[in-house]
KEZA-722956 format. One line per 8 residues: number of its first residue (from 0); their letters; for each residue x, y, z of N, C-alpha, C, O. Coordinates in pm, 1 decimal, padded with zeros to 6 digits. Last residue first. Example, Ala and Ser with C-alpha at 12.3 -4.5 7.8 and 13.67 -1.06 7.14 Angstrom:
KEZA-722956
1> sa> 01285.0/-00225.0/00708.0/01367.0/-00106.0/00714.0/01290.0/00003.0/00787.0/01340.9/00113.8/00803.9  01319.0/-00569.0/00780.0/01230.0/-00450.0/00780.0/01320.0/-00330.0/00780.0/01423.6/-00331.9/00846.5
This chain:
KEZA-722956
213> hyqamfna> -00157.5/01197.0/-01456.1/-00188.0/01332.1/-01422.3/-00310.1/01371.2/-01477.2/-00352.7/01485.1/-01458.3  00070.8/00945.3/-01380.8/-00043.3/00994.9/-01382.4/-00061.6/01137.4/-01367.1/00001.7/01201.1/-01283.0  00314.5/00845.0/-01376.4/00318.7/00924.4/-01433.1/00206.4/00976.4/-01422.9/00216.0/01092.7/-01461.9  00298.3/00555.9/-01243.5/00386.7/00637.1/-01220.1/00401.3/00746.3/-01262.6/00500.8/00799.9/-01213.9  00071.6/00441.7/-01437.6/00032.1/00484.5/-01247.9/00157.6/00610.4/-01210.7/00131.9/00722.2/-01166.0  00143.1/00391.5/-01646.6/00093.0/00528.1/-01642.5/00097.7/00580.8/-01540.2/00115.9/00699.6/-01513.6  00388.9/00208.4/-01594.3/00427.8/00336.3/-01648.9/00325.4/00471.6/-01625.6/00357.9/00588.0/-01602.0  00184.5/00002.7/-01443.0/00328.4/00064.0/-01372.8/00334.0/00216.8/-01429.8/00304.3/00317.9/-01366.1
205> larlqdda> 00097.1/-00066.7/-01769.1/00005.3/-00013.3/-01630.8/00103.7/00032.1/-01495.0/00056.0/00135.7/-01448.8  00284.2/-00093.8/-01849.7/00254.5/00013.2/-01945.4/00160.5/00029.0/-01842.4/00133.3/00146.3/-01816.7  00441.7/-00347.0/-01742.9/00484.8/-00197.5/-01761.3/00418.6/-00107.1/-01801.6/00482.8/-00002.1/-01800.8  00178.2/-00508.0/-01758.6/00242.4/-00492.1/-01630.8/00318.9/-00382.8/-01677.9/00253.1/-00281.9/-01652.3  00210.3/-00545.4/-02068.2/00092.0/-00493.7/-01987.6/00105.3/-00425.3/-01859.5/00060.9/-00312.3/-01839.3  00483.5/-00679.4/-02066.9/00458.1/-00553.0/-02136.7/00320.4/-00476.1/-02090.2/00322.6/-00353.8/-02076.7  00417.9/-00934.8/-01931.0/00469.7/-00843.7/-01912.7/00460.9/-00698.2/-01963.5/00428.7/-00608.2/-01886.0  00030.2/-00987.8/-02014.5/00169.9/-01015.0/-02038.3/00237.1/-00883.6/-01941.2/00179.2/-00785.8/-01893.9
197> lpyvvdam> -00289.9/-01047.2/-01701.6/-00207.6/-00947.7/-01852.1/-00037.2/-01015.1/-01870.7/00018.5/-01075.7/-01779.2  -00478.6/-01213.0/-01645.6/-00435.5/-01230.4/-01813.0/-00331.7/-01164.1/-01859.9/-00277.3/-01173.0/-01969.9  -00392.9/-01150.1/-01340.1/-00356.1/-01296.1/-01388.0/-00368.6/-01293.7/-01553.3/-00284.2/-01361.5/-01611.9  -00423.1/-00920.5/-01260.2/-00282.9/-00877.8/-01321.4/-00261.5/-01076.9/-01383.8/-00164.4/-01124.3/-01442.8  -00667.0/-00918.0/-01200.6/-00635.7/-00796.4/-01272.6/-00494.2/-00863.0/-01321.7/-00466.7/-00845.4/-01440.4  -00742.7/-01096.1/-00974.0/-00795.2/-01100.4/-01117.7/-00777.5/-00990.9/-01213.2/-00862.1/-00969.4/-01300.0  -00519.0/-01004.2/-00852.7/-00505.9/-01173.6/-00844.6/-00592.9/-01181.4/-01019.2/-00554.6/-01230.3/-01125.4  -00649.3/-00826.6/-00701.6/-00528.6/-00787.1/-00795.7/-00491.7/-00894.4/-00881.0/-00430.7/-00868.9/-00984.8
189> aavgggtr> -00849.5/-00938.7/-00483.6/-00875.0/-00854.9/-00663.4/-00782.5/-00823.3/-00713.3/-00816.1/-00764.1/-00815.9  -00705.3/-01133.2/-00363.2/-00792.4/-01168.7/-00426.9/-00833.5/-01097.1/-00535.7/-00854.1/-01142.2/-00648.4  -00554.6/-00936.8/-00213.0/-00442.8/-01043.7/-00315.3/-00585.7/-01086.8/-00413.1/-00573.8/-01073.0/-00534.8  -00595.1/-00716.9/-00084.1/-00605.1/-00682.3/-00207.1/-00572.2/-00827.9/-00281.6/-00565.0/-00829.5/-00404.5  -00362.1/-00791.5/00239.3/-00525.9/-00712.5/00165.0/-00462.9/-00703.2/00047.9/-00341.7/-00688.5/00032.2  -00129.9/-01073.6/00194.5/-00181.6/-00958.2/00246.2/-00313.3/-00893.4/00190.8/-00367.8/-00948.5/00095.1  00131.7/-01142.2/-00043.9/00005.4/-01156.5/00030.9/-00002.0/-01018.1/00129.6/00067.1/-00917.0/00142.3  00286.9/-01182.0/-00330.5/00253.0/-01041.9/-00255.1/00170.4/-01122.7/-00181.3/00113.9/-01201.0/-00257.6
181> kgakfdrl> 00351.2/-01432.7/-00458.6/00390.5/-01404.4/-00405.8/00427.9/-01279.3/-00313.8/00530.9/-01259.8/-00249.2  00236.9/-01454.0/-00746.3/00133.0/-01492.6/-00585.8/00258.7/-01521.9/-00489.9/00267.1/-01635.8/-00443.9  00277.4/-01364.8/-00963.7/00374.7/-01476.6/-00963.0/00306.8/-01534.8/-00835.2/00316.9/-01655.8/-00814.7  00075.8/-01106.1/-01015.8/00065.5/-01223.0/-01067.8/00140.7/-01376.4/-01021.3/00082.1/-01483.6/-01036.5  00252.2/-00952.5/-00760.5/00085.8/-01055.6/-00738.6/00045.5/-01168.9/-00834.1/00002.0/-01278.8/-00799.6  00469.0/-00962.7/-00817.9/00426.0/-01011.0/-00721.8/00283.9/-01045.4/-00692.5/00226.5/-01132.2/-00626.7  00414.2/-00767.0/-01002.5/00480.0/-00890.8/-01132.7/00446.1/-00986.0/-00971.7/00391.9/-01093.5/-00997.4  00301.4/-00552.1/-00883.2/00249.7/-00618.6/-00987.7/00295.1/-00718.4/-01035.8/00226.5/-00776.7/-01119.7
173> akllyder> 00551.7/-00477.8/-00788.3/00428.5/-00509.3/-00692.4/00297.5/-00591.3/-00839.7/00231.5/-00695.0/-00832.8  00704.1/-00420.4/-00987.0/00781.6/-00538.5/-00896.2/00656.6/-00578.5/-00844.6/00631.5/-00699.0/-00845.2  00613.3/-00170.7/-01106.4/00588.3/-00296.6/-01172.6/00635.3/-00424.5/-01115.7/00615.8/-00529.7/-01176.6  00580.4/-00047.5/-00836.2/00462.2/-00043.4/-00962.7/00456.6/-00172.0/-00985.1/00380.8/-00260.1/-00944.5  00881.3/-00004.9/-00877.3/00793.0/-00060.6/-00717.5/00688.5/-00098.6/-00802.9/00711.6/-00207.6/-00855.2  00936.3/00140.2/-01043.6/00986.5/00037.3/-01059.8/00914.9/-00062.8/-00953.7/00904.7/-00184.9/-00965.6  00769.8/00372.8/-01062.9/00741.5/00295.7/-01131.4/00795.1/00181.5/-01107.6/00722.5/00087.9/-01141.1  00655.2/00558.7/-00728.0/00783.6/00456.9/-00783.1/00730.7/00383.8/-00892.0/00636.4/00313.0/-00856.4
165> qnatrpta> 00356.8/00704.8/-00801.3/00416.1/00623.9/-00693.0/00552.6/00605.0/-00779.8/00551.2/00637.8/-00898.4  00158.1/00840.0/-00913.4/00287.4/00904.2/-00900.0/00358.5/00776.7/-00810.3/00441.5/00828.3/-00735.5  -00113.1/00650.0/-00786.5/-00068.5/00767.3/-00841.4/00075.5/00792.0/-00791.6/00115.0/00775.8/-00676.2  -00170.2/00476.4/-00587.2/-00094.8/00398.0/-00694.6/-00056.0/00536.0/-00777.5/00048.1/00523.6/-00842.1  -00267.3/00441.5/-00250.1/-00218.3/00527.4/-00351.8/-00097.8/00502.0/-00455.9/00023.0/00503.4/-00432.4  -00423.9/00137.2/-00141.1/-00289.3/00246.7/-00129.9/-00327.9/00340.0/-00222.7/-00433.4/00316.5/-00281.7  -00712.1/00050.9/00055.6/-00674.8/00042.6/-00050.9/-00523.7/00192.5/-00068.5/-00528.7/00306.0/-00021.1  -00762.3/00100.0/00308.3/-00725.8/-00007.8/00282.9/-00644.3/-00016.9/00104.4/-00547.0/-00080.5/00063.8
157> qtgsyddk> -00909.4/00442.9/00251.9/-00908.3/00362.9/00374.6/-00800.3/00225.1/00310.6/-00730.0/00285.5/00229.5  -00762.1/00445.8/-00065.9/-00901.0/00520.4/00032.5/-00882.2/00389.9/00143.2/-00849.7/00273.8/00118.4  -00608.7/00602.1/-00353.1/-00623.8/00578.1/-00259.3/-00698.6/00572.2/-00128.9/-00708.9/00679.1/-00068.7  -00583.2/00792.9/-00540.9/-00521.4/00847.5/-00436.5/-00536.2/00741.3/-00329.7/-00488.3/00766.8/-00219.2  -00675.3/00779.3/-00827.3/-00562.7/00692.2/-00766.4/-00508.2/00721.8/-00672.7/-00387.2/00699.6/-00669.2  -00888.0/00942.7/-00884.1/-00694.3/00988.3/-00921.9/-00638.2/00895.1/-00860.1/-00523.9/00925.2/-00825.7  -01086.7/00749.0/-00840.3/-01048.1/00818.3/-00947.2/-00898.7/00874.3/-00982.6/-00824.1/00852.5/-01078.1  -00930.1/00495.7/-00627.4/-01044.1/00595.7/-00650.7/-01002.6/00640.6/-00779.2/-00903.9/00592.1/-00834.6
149> hcsacrnq> -00885.8/00223.5/-00625.2/-00796.4/00279.0/-00580.5/-00854.9/00450.7/-00600.9/-00763.8/00526.9/-00568.6  -01168.5/00071.1/-00723.1/-01080.7/00016.5/-00541.6/-00993.6/00164.1/-00520.5/-01017.3/00226.8/-00417.3  -01233.4/00161.5/-00972.7/-01319.2/00121.0/-00848.7/-01274.0/00105.9/-00712.5/-01338.7/00127.2/-00610.0  -00968.7/00262.6/-01096.8/-01083.3/00352.9/-01015.3/-01145.7/00287.4/-00907.5/-01135.9/00318.9/-00788.9  -00954.3/-00008.2/-01246.2/-00863.5/-00017.2/-01109.8/-00899.9/00129.6/-01035.6/-00868.3/00133.7/-00916.7  -01084.4/-00166.8/-01434.4/-01174.1/-00081.8/-01329.7/-01083.7/-00058.2/-01202.6/-01119.1/-00079.4/-01086.6  -00962.8/-00232.3/-01694.4/-00970.8/-00331.9/-01538.3/-01023.8/-00272.3/-01390.5/-01008.5/-00316.9/-01276.7  -00985.2/-00081.7/-01838.1/-01071.3/-00189.1/-01863.7/-01095.9/-00237.3/-01760.5/-01203.8/-00280.0/-01719.5
141> qalklgvs> -00839.6/00155.5/-01712.6/-01003.7/00150.9/-01715.6/-01040.5/00027.8/-01779.8/-01163.4/00022.3/-01781.0  -00600.5/00046.3/-01716.4/-00646.5/00101.7/-01587.2/-00779.3/00103.7/-01589.8/-00845.2/00063.9/-01493.8  -00564.4/00055.3/-02066.1/-00555.2/-00075.5/-01930.4/-00637.6/-00066.7/-01814.8/-00731.1/-00144.7/-01796.7  -00517.7/00262.7/-02065.6/-00657.6/00199.9/-02136.2/-00718.7/00054.0/-02027.7/-00812.4/-00000.9/-01969.7  -00295.8/00370.4/-01944.8/-00460.9/00381.5/-01915.2/-00542.0/00314.6/-01969.9/-00653.4/00303.9/-01918.6  -00182.7/00206.2/-02058.9/-00149.6/00168.6/-01930.8/-00300.3/00224.4/-01929.6/-00401.0/00154.6/-01917.9  -00169.8/00290.7/-02337.4/-00171.2/00150.3/-02342.7/-00237.3/00133.0/-02208.6/-00337.4/00061.3/-02206.6  -00032.9/00553.8/-02274.2/-00145.7/00567.1/-02328.0/-00258.7/00389.6/-02294.1/-00372.5/00379.2/-02248.2
133> ymsqdgsa> 00193.8/00477.8/-02209.7/00135.5/00586.7/-02086.6/00010.3/00547.0/-02147.8/-00068.7/00498.6/-02066.7  00309.2/00415.0/-02434.2/00332.0/00258.8/-02353.9/00265.2/00338.1/-02263.0/00253.2/00257.1/-02171.0  00313.4/00620.4/-02577.1/00217.4/00526.9/-02651.6/00242.9/00397.6/-02531.8/00189.6/00288.6/-02552.5  00492.6/00784.2/-02516.8/00315.9/00826.3/-02479.9/00244.8/00736.9/-02504.8/00125.5/00738.5/-02474.5  00775.3/00741.7/-02377.3/00666.9/00696.6/-02446.4/00533.8/00718.2/-02448.2/00463.2/00658.1/-02367.2  00811.2/00970.0/-02224.8/00923.2/01018.8/-02347.7/00847.3/00905.5/-02453.8/00840.2/00930.1/-02574.2  00834.9/00952.0/-01952.7/00928.3/00924.1/-02042.1/00984.9/00919.3/-02198.0/01088.3/00894.6/-02260.0  00780.3/01314.7/-01744.0/00721.7/01185.1/-01870.6/00859.3/01095.8/-01932.8/00966.6/01151.1/-01956.9
125> tarpppam> 00866.8/01289.8/-01419.1/00883.3/01329.6/-01534.4/00861.1/01207.2/-01636.8/00890.6/01087.7/-01636.5  00587.8/01203.0/-01209.8/00734.3/01189.2/-01237.0/00746.0/01185.9/-01397.6/00680.0/01121.2/-01478.9  00462.8/01436.5/-00974.5/00403.6/01323.6/-01091.9/00580.5/01294.7/-01110.5/00671.7/01347.2/-01046.6  00528.5/01382.7/-00651.1/00446.6/01435.2/-00780.2/00494.9/01391.4/-00878.3/00577.0/01299.9/-00871.8  00423.9/01202.9/-00318.7/00492.1/01220.7/-00455.7/00449.8/01300.4/-00588.0/00335.8/01281.1/-00630.3  00223.2/01451.6/-00087.7/00222.3/01284.5/-00193.3/00340.2/01311.9/-00270.7/00368.5/01429.2/-00295.1  00311.0/01537.4/00247.5/00286.1/01570.3/00085.3/00297.8/01436.1/-00034.7/00383.4/01347.9/-00042.3  00213.0/01354.3/00515.2/00270.1/01377.8/00396.1/00278.4/01422.8/00265.7/00252.7/01346.2/00172.8
117> aafhkslv> 00042.8/01171.4/00672.1/-00025.4/01344.2/00657.2/00088.6/01407.1/00561.5/00060.8/01520.8/00523.1  00112.3/00958.0/00656.1/-00028.0/00972.0/00564.3/-00030.1/01132.8/00552.1/-00080.5/01202.2/00463.8  00310.7/00944.9/00787.4/00334.5/00937.5/00662.6/00244.0/00930.0/00582.1/00257.7/00904.4/00462.5  00199.3/00988.2/01063.5/00273.4/01064.1/01013.8/00320.7/01076.1/00867.7/00362.4/01182.2/00821.5  -00022.8/00778.3/01068.4/-00064.6/00907.8/01104.6/00068.9/00995.0/01024.5/00038.5/01065.1/00928.0  00188.2/00514.3/01102.4/00085.4/00554.2/00976.9/00036.4/00667.6/00966.5/00033.2/00702.0/00848.3  00333.4/00584.6/01345.7/00405.1/00636.5/01195.3/00276.0/00619.0/01110.7/00250.8/00716.9/01040.4  00127.3/00583.8/01485.1/00168.7/00721.3/01513.6/00284.8/00708.9/01363.7/00311.2/00805.6/01292.3
109> ridddsls> 00025.1/00335.8/01509.4/-00047.3/00411.3/01459.8/-00010.1/00550.8/01440.6/-00088.0/00632.5/01391.5  00277.4/00185.9/01504.7/00225.4/00115.9/01399.6/00120.3/00237.9/01377.8/00101.9/00268.7/01260.0  00265.2/00248.4/01815.7/00399.7/00257.1/01734.4/00333.0/00275.8/01563.0/00347.2/00385.2/01508.4  00090.0/00160.1/01907.6/00082.9/00268.6/01905.0/00189.8/00345.6/01843.6/00201.1/00466.9/01825.6  00134.0/-00217.5/01903.3/00006.2/-00107.0/01794.7/-00020.5/00035.4/01792.1/-00110.3/00077.9/01719.3  00473.5/-00160.8/01873.1/00358.2/-00166.9/01904.0/00231.5/-00133.4/01840.0/00214.3/-00050.3/01750.8  00718.0/-00329.2/01695.4/00646.3/-00221.2/01654.1/00513.6/-00242.4/01732.6/00434.9/-00324.9/01686.4  00941.9/-00553.0/01599.3/00932.4/-00444.3/01735.5/00803.6/-00337.0/01828.1/00793.6/-00293.5/01942.8
101> aalpqmva> 00846.8/-00606.8/01355.4/00815.0/-00701.4/01450.1/00864.2/-00673.0/01623.2/00838.7/-00736.5/01725.6  00936.4/-00450.6/01200.4/00786.5/-00457.1/01235.6/00756.1/-00544.6/01367.6/00664.9/-00541.6/01450.2  01197.2/-00505.5/01174.4/01137.0/-00395.3/01209.4/01011.4/-00374.6/01239.1/00978.4/-00276.6/01306.0  01154.0/-00802.8/01034.5/01237.0/-00758.1/01171.6/01232.5/-00662.2/01196.4/01283.8/-00669.1/01308.1  01024.1/-00716.9/00805.9/00979.0/-00838.7/00936.0/01032.3/-00792.9/01006.5/00966.2/-00715.3/01075.4  01155.2/-00576.0/00637.3/01043.3/-00529.1/00727.4/01007.0/-00612.9/00832.5/00962.1/-00572.4/00939.7  01308.0/-00712.1/00501.7/01381.1/-00600.7/00549.0/01255.5/-00543.2/00656.5/01283.8/-00468.2/00749.9  01264.7/-00967.0/00387.3/01349.7/-00951.5/00485.9/01380.1/-00839.5/00607.8/01430.0/-00844.3/00720.2
93> skrtgtrf> 00915.7/-01002.7/00381.1/01029.2/-00930.0/00377.3/01102.6/-00972.0/00452.2/01070.5/-01014.5/00563.2  00574.2/-01122.6/00377.9/00693.5/-01134.8/00386.4/00784.5/-01031.6/00321.7/00746.0/-00974.0/00219.9  00305.1/-01090.9/00529.8/00331.0/-00994.1/00421.1/00498.6/-01081.3/00432.0/00523.3/-01089.9/00552.3  00247.3/-01201.4/00780.5/00187.1/-01217.5/00661.0/00213.6/-01201.3/00561.1/00167.6/-01274.6/00473.6  00417.2/-01163.5/00976.8/00448.7/-01256.4/00897.8/00347.5/-01276.7/00815.0/00351.3/-01387.9/00762.4  00303.3/-00976.2/01173.8/00251.7/-01109.2/01164.0/00319.6/-01215.7/01100.2/00306.1/-01333.2/01134.3  00417.7/-00726.2/01073.6/00429.3/-00787.4/01197.2/00446.7/-00925.6/01234.0/00538.9/-00983.7/01291.3  00345.6/-00673.4/00777.0/00479.5/-00752.2/00833.2/00488.6/-00776.7/01011.5/00575.5/-00850.4/01058.2
85> yvlqwqlf> 00088.8/-00629.9/00919.6/00067.4/-00795.9/00826.0/00233.3/-00831.3/00840.6/00276.9/-00938.0/00883.8  00063.7/-00417.3/01014.5/00035.3/-00550.4/01080.3/00079.3/-00711.0/01035.3/00093.3/-00825.3/01078.7  00190.2/-00254.0/00802.9/00274.9/-00278.8/00890.7/00218.1/-00392.4/01012.1/00296.7/-00447.6/01089.2  -00094.2/-00288.2/00632.9/00080.7/-00355.9/00599.6/00124.3/-00357.4/00685.0/00134.7/-00475.5/00718.3  -00276.2/-00147.9/00784.7/-00236.5/-00295.2/00761.8/-00128.6/-00302.7/00703.4/-00047.5/-00348.9/00783.7  -00133.2/00139.9/00797.7/-00153.5/00025.9/00906.1/-00177.5/-00130.1/00875.0/-00112.7/-00220.1/00928.4  -00111.5/00186.0/00552.3/00004.7/00193.9/00612.0/-00065.6/00095.9/00729.8/-00037.2/-00023.8/00734.2  -00404.8/00205.1/00493.2/-00355.8/00131.8/00446.0/-00173.5/00080.7/00522.1/-00133.1/-00034.8/00535.4
77> sepqgals> -00512.1/00375.5/00651.5/-00571.7/00245.8/00662.4/-00433.2/00157.8/00652.5/-00374.2/00085.3/00732.6  -00378.8/00628.0/00565.8/-00353.7/00582.6/00706.6/-00388.6/00452.5/00682.3/-00288.0/00381.8/00688.0  -00268.6/00616.8/00219.2/-00394.4/00665.0/00333.7/-00332.8/00578.0/00494.2/-00254.8/00483.1/00502.9  00008.8/00799.2/00104.7/-00067.0/00690.3/00179.5/-00213.1/00727.3/00204.6/-00261.9/00840.2/00208.9  00185.2/01048.1/00161.7/00022.3/01041.0/00121.0/-00055.9/00953.3/00083.5/-00167.0/00977.9/00036.6  00465.4/00896.3/00144.7/00414.8/01003.5/00158.7/00279.7/00999.7/00114.9/00263.1/00934.6/00011.8  00630.9/00604.0/00102.7/00523.5/00626.5/00159.5/00419.9/00782.3/00215.7/00329.9/00779.5/00299.7  00709.6/00491.8/-00214.9/00712.7/00602.1/-00125.3/00559.4/00580.7/-00062.0/00447.7/00558.8/-00108.9
69> ptepmqsi> 00883.3/00170.2/-00227.9/00839.1/00287.4/-00229.9/00801.6/00381.2/-00145.8/00835.0/00381.6/-00027.3  01167.7/00050.0/-00407.6/01078.2/00096.5/-00266.0/00992.6/00169.1/-00276.5/01019.0/00263.0/-00351.7  01326.2/-00013.0/-00644.8/01208.9/-00106.8/-00603.2/01104.3/-00088.1/-00442.7/01019.5/-00159.7/-00389.4  01572.8/00227.1/-00569.7/01516.7/00105.8/-00634.6/01385.6/00031.1/-00526.3/01363.1/00024.7/-00405.4  01496.3/00518.3/-00373.2/01576.0/00353.2/-00352.8/01508.4/00300.4/-00439.4/01386.2/00304.1/-00425.4  01368.9/00748.3/-00318.8/01471.0/00698.5/-00423.8/01557.9/00597.5/-00415.1/01676.8/00596.6/-00447.0  01101.2/00796.8/-00198.1/01157.9/00671.1/-00202.7/01232.3/00754.4/-00317.7/01167.6/00819.8/-00399.5  00929.5/01031.6/00059.7/00958.3/00995.7/-00080.5/01035.7/00874.1/-00118.4/01035.3/00816.6/-00009.5
61> gvtghcai> 00960.1/01099.3/00310.2/00833.9/01015.3/00225.6/00825.2/00911.3/00074.7/00772.8/00813.5/00021.5  01086.9/01259.4/00356.9/00949.3/01313.4/00340.8/00885.0/01245.3/00279.4/00787.2/01272.5/00209.8  01351.8/01101.1/00375.4/01316.1/01205.6/00461.2/01162.7/01281.8/00448.3/01131.3/01361.6/00536.6  01296.6/00780.6/00237.2/01271.3/00927.6/00177.6/01287.9/01040.4/00306.0/01170.4/01065.1/00333.2  01291.5/00514.0/00248.8/01133.0/00582.5/00257.4/01185.1/00697.9/00206.9/01117.3/00737.9/00112.2  01517.2/00419.5/00340.1/01494.6/00349.7/00271.3/01372.4/00409.0/00230.7/01324.7/00332.8/00146.6  01542.6/00603.5/00574.4/01693.6/00545.2/00530.9/01646.8/00481.4/00400.9/01741.3/00479.2/00322.1  01346.7/00620.7/00697.1/01385.2/00733.5/00602.1/01517.7/00728.7/00501.1/01567.8/00796.5/00411.4
53> cteakasa> 01310.4/00494.8/00964.8/01197.7/00457.6/00781.3/01257.8/00489.0/00679.9/01249.1/00424.1/00575.8  01385.6/00554.2/01152.2/01444.0/00428.1/01086.8/01404.9/00418.1/00936.9/01448.6/00360.2/00837.4  01305.3/00756.0/01216.6/01416.3/00767.9/01177.2/01458.8/00660.8/01079.3/01528.1/00663.3/00977.6  01023.4/00742.5/01257.5/01050.4/00748.6/01157.9/01170.1/00722.4/01118.5/01184.6/00671.9/01007.1  01055.0/00746.5/01588.5/01017.2/00632.2/01474.2/01056.7/00639.8/01354.1/01131.4/00548.8/01318.1  01093.0/01027.8/01590.7/01155.9/00954.6/01644.0/01163.1/00816.2/01542.5/01244.1/00789.4/01453.8  00856.4/01134.3/01442.6/00916.0/01150.9/01414.9/01033.5/01061.0/01437.5/01086.6/01011.0/01338.4  00629.3/00986.5/01654.6/00628.7/00934.5/01532.0/00750.9/01009.4/01436.5/00759.6/00947.1/01330.6
45> apldaaha> 00697.9/01132.6/01873.7/00728.9/00995.5/01889.4/00771.4/00955.8/01792.9/00882.4/00904.7/01777.9  00574.6/01391.6/01818.1/00768.7/01368.5/01837.3/00819.4/01276.2/01826.3/00936.3/01264.5/01789.5  00341.5/01332.0/01761.4/00401.6/01350.3/01684.4/00562.3/01323.9/01695.8/00641.9/01265.4/01622.3  00095.7/01126.1/01910.4/00233.0/01223.7/01924.6/00329.0/01167.4/01797.5/00369.0/01059.3/01754.3  -00264.4/01166.0/01859.3/-00082.6/01135.2/01795.8/00006.4/01201.6/01852.4/00007.8/01324.7/01852.1  -00435.0/01066.5/02159.8/-00382.3/01163.8/02043.1/-00295.8/01104.5/01990.7/-00240.6/01005.8/02039.6  -00616.6/00758.3/02190.2/-00493.7/00877.3/02198.7/-00483.6/00930.4/02113.3/-00506.2/00891.5/01998.7  -00792.4/00636.8/02119.6/-00784.4/00661.0/02240.2/-00706.6/00734.4/02272.8/-00711.9/00786.8/02384.1
37> agslavst> -00793.3/00621.4/01822.6/-00933.4/00643.0/01873.9/-00929.3/00687.3/02055.7/-01019.8/00746.5/02114.6  -00561.1/00416.8/01811.3/-00535.9/00525.3/01764.1/-00706.3/00644.0/01817.0/-00678.1/00760.9/01843.3  -00651.7/00182.8/01987.2/-00552.4/00245.3/01998.1/-00552.8/00385.6/01972.2/-00547.5/00470.6/02061.0  -00854.4/00093.9/01756.1/-00865.6/00154.3/01839.5/-00813.2/00236.5/01944.9/-00874.5/00330.1/01996.4  -00697.9/00010.9/01558.3/-00783.6/00099.3/01510.3/-00778.3/00181.3/01649.5/-00724.5/00290.7/01666.5  -00562.0/-00166.3/01628.7/-00457.5/-00079.5/01603.2/-00530.4/00036.1/01617.0/-00485.0/00140.7/01663.4  -00714.0/-00334.0/01696.6/-00661.7/-00332.9/01832.5/-00596.4/-00159.8/01751.1/-00591.1/-00056.3/01817.6  -00843.1/-00397.8/01428.5/-00926.7/-00341.4/01498.4/-00846.4/-00275.9/01622.8/-00893.2/-00169.9/01664.3
29> alaafaal> -00610.4/-00570.5/01356.8/-00616.8/-00412.7/01234.7/-00691.3/-00354.0/01357.3/-00630.6/-00261.4/01411.1  -00593.4/-00770.7/01497.8/-00505.6/-00738.2/01519.8/-00546.1/-00513.7/01500.6/-00529.0/-00409.1/01563.3  -00885.1/-00896.2/01386.9/-00869.1/-00807.4/01596.6/-00734.4/-00776.3/01560.9/-00730.3/-00686.7/01645.2  -00756.1/-00945.9/01117.5/-00877.5/-00829.6/01204.5/-00901.9/-00768.2/01283.9/-00931.0/-00649.1/01294.9  -00646.9/-01171.1/01160.6/-00594.5/-01005.0/01147.9/-00653.1/-00900.1/01141.2/-00614.2/-00784.1/01155.3  -00808.4/-01346.5/01296.0/-00650.6/-01284.5/01353.4/-00647.6/-01125.9/01316.8/-00646.4/-01020.5/01380.4  -00983.1/-01362.4/01116.5/-01047.0/-01312.3/01235.0/-00902.7/-01265.8/01316.8/-00895.2/-01164.9/01386.9  -00829.6/-01498.8/00866.1/-00904.7/-01363.5/00855.8/-00924.0/-01287.6/00978.2/-00896.0/-01167.7/00978.0
21> avtgfgar> -00745.0/-01741.8/01017.0/-00681.6/-01628.8/00971.5/-00705.7/-01486.7/00975.9/-00653.4/-01394.1/01037.9  -01035.7/-01813.7/00999.9/-00929.9/-01840.4/01102.0/-00823.5/-01701.6/01120.8/-00822.2/-01606.1/01198.5  -01118.8/-01842.3/00721.2/-01154.6/-01799.0/00807.5/-01102.9/-01707.3/00971.5/-01125.2/-01597.7/01022.7  -00851.2/-01710.6/00485.7/-00909.4/-01852.8/00515.7/-01007.3/-01744.5/00665.0/-00982.1/-01629.3/00700.2  -00689.1/-01589.2/00269.3/-00659.9/-01649.3/00358.3/-00711.4/-01725.7/00497.1/-00643.9/-01780.0/00584.5  -00813.5/-01548.8/00054.6/-00652.8/-01570.5/00009.2/-00598.3/-01646.0/00154.2/-00506.6/-01727.6/00163.3  -01077.9/-01515.0/00072.2/-01034.3/-01634.5/-00055.5/-00878.4/-01665.3/-00020.7/-00821.8/-01770.0/-00052.2  -01077.6/-01280.3/00260.0/-01120.7/-01453.8/00309.9/-01047.1/-01539.0/00222.2/-00967.2/-01622.8/00264.1
13> mraawlrv> -01020.1/-01039.7/00197.1/-00929.6/-01157.3/00199.3/-00963.0/-01265.5/00255.9/-00880.5/-01344.8/00301.1  -01252.1/-00952.1/00038.1/-01146.9/-00949.0/-00025.2/-01054.1/-01024.8/00037.9/-00985.9/-01092.3/-00039.2  -01394.1/-00953.9/00340.0/-01442.4/-01040.2/00199.4/-01380.5/-01095.9/00092.7/-01399.8/-01207.0/00043.4  -01277.2/-00790.0/00483.2/-01266.8/-00933.9/00524.4/-01339.5/-01011.2/00381.3/-01316.2/-01126.9/00346.4  -01240.1/-00483.8/00407.4/-01180.9/-00620.8/00364.4/-01209.8/-00750.4/00388.1/-01164.7/-00832.3/00308.0  -01507.1/-00389.4/00529.0/-01479.0/-00401.3/00383.1/-01367.7/-00486.6/00316.0/-01380.0/-00545.6/00208.7  -01471.2/-00467.1/00814.9/-01568.5/-00541.1/00764.2/-01516.8/-00482.6/00555.1/-01500.8/-00572.5/00472.6  -01254.0/-00298.7/00856.5/-01244.5/-00476.6/00882.6/-01348.6/-00529.3/00772.0/-01326.9/-00603.5/00676.2
5> pamvgm> -01296.7/-00034.0/00843.2/-01206.4/-00133.5/00665.8/-01213.4/-00283.0/00730.7/-01180.8/-00379.4/00661.5  -01514.6/-00033.6/01008.3/-01547.4/00018.3/00858.8/-01437.5/-00080.3/00787.7/-01461.7/-00171.0/00708.0  -01449.4/-00031.5/01298.8/-01481.0/-00153.4/01204.4/-01502.5/-00160.5/01089.8/-01514.7/-00271.6/01038.1  -01452.9/00227.3/01359.0/-01307.4/00157.8/01386.4/-01343.3/00037.6/01287.8/-01263.0/00012.6/01197.9  -01690.8/00428.1/01181.6/-01624.5/00353.1/01268.9/-01539.8/00278.2/01275.7/-01527.4/00228.8/01163.6  -01618.7/00776.7/01085.6/-01630.0/00651.9/01005.4/-01602.9/00524.5/01119.2/-01484.5/00516.5/01151.9
């Protein structure tokens, strides 16, 4: 697949949130990262060294043990690249991630994304015991066609994240942030259509389903 494919795919989804000028800048940045990846083989030792900073929060094998902190293992490589670009430019806000991403070069972003994407994704979380909540979440996911972007197994693709077996507290935080308009970056318009009509207990059910997906 050509390096411009992710840019074309997400251009329409991002335009509503950022405007044409900002979109062009972010597309150029992301294309630069992708071109760098095409030009150089992945330097795994360099990725491991860079990842030392990441594992303090995201886990040694990319599976987070920290509250409201996402697991990165098995996330689509393009999605990880986009998020690091967003953090680096300040498009996506985070008091922790923005300073860290600000010092990353395009090659750093490329090797880090490849490093975590290659890791085994998180296993299914232990069932909470509330199967009724899981069932409600399943129905909400079906009604809102979540699989149309996140794939049938919710493993994510290209610039769309893996949601299957992600930390439940992080998923809930992300859903709440999208609903409150606090989350910026790719997919804002698409996610707003889903979460704006949902009550908080429905957001909880959706997060519960994704975290325990099987």
